[in-house]
Structures are given as structure tokens and as C-alpha cells.
C-alpha positions as CSV (number, residue, x, y, z in Angstrom):
1,X,-199.4,-50.2,-109.9
2,X,-196.2,-50.3,-111.9
3,X,-193.1,-51.7,-110.1
4,X,-189.8,-50.2,-111.1
5,X,-186.1,-51.0,-110.6
6,X,-185.2,-54.6,-109.7
7,X,-188.9,-55.4,-108.8
8,X,-190.0,-54.8,-112.4
9,X,-188.6,-58.1,-113.7
10,X,-188.5,-60.0,-110.4
11,X,-190.2,-63.4,-110.2
12,X,-191.5,-62.5,-106.8
13,X,-193.2,-59.2,-107.9
14,X,-196.7,-60.7,-107.7
15,X,-196.1,-61.9,-104.2
16,X,-194.8,-58.5,-103.2
17,X,-198.0,-56.9,-104.6
18,X,-200.4,-59.4,-103.1
19,X,-198.9,-60.0,-99.6
20,X,-197.2,-56.7,-99.0
21,X,-198.6,-53.7,-100.8
22,X,-202.1,-54.9,-101.3
23,X,-202.5,-56.0,-97.7
24,X,-201.2,-52.6,-96.4
25,X,-203.5,-50.6,-98.7
26,X,-206.6,-52.7,-97.7
27,X,-206.0,-51.8,-94.1
28,X,-206.5,-48.2,-94.8
29,X,-208.9,-48.5,-97.8
30,X,-211.1,-51.6,-97.3
31,X,-213.0,-50.9,-100.5
32,X,-209.9,-51.9,-102.6
33,X,-210.5,-55.3,-104.1
34,X,-207.0,-56.0,-105.4
35,X,-203.8,-54.4,-106.6
36,X,-202.6,-55.4,-110.1
37,X,-199.2,-55.0,-111.7
38,X,-199.6,-53.1,-115.0
39,X,-196.0,-53.5,-116.2
């Protein structure tokens, strides 16, 4: 996943991915192991 805008350089970007986006995706697709920032 590539974050854009203010999130791209934000110190909290990894927390946003791990505790927000990753958790939401895993609810619908439990096969997902993790979401990584590629930026």
C-alpha cells in the first residue's frame, strides 16, 4: 500500500497501516497476513 498526501511522510503512518487499515482489511479477508507501506 502506498500512502499519499500528508500520510506519506507522517511519523504515525505505520500505526495507521497496522491498527487501522490492516485491521479493517483482515476483518473481510482473513488470509491477509499484513499490510506494508511501499513508499
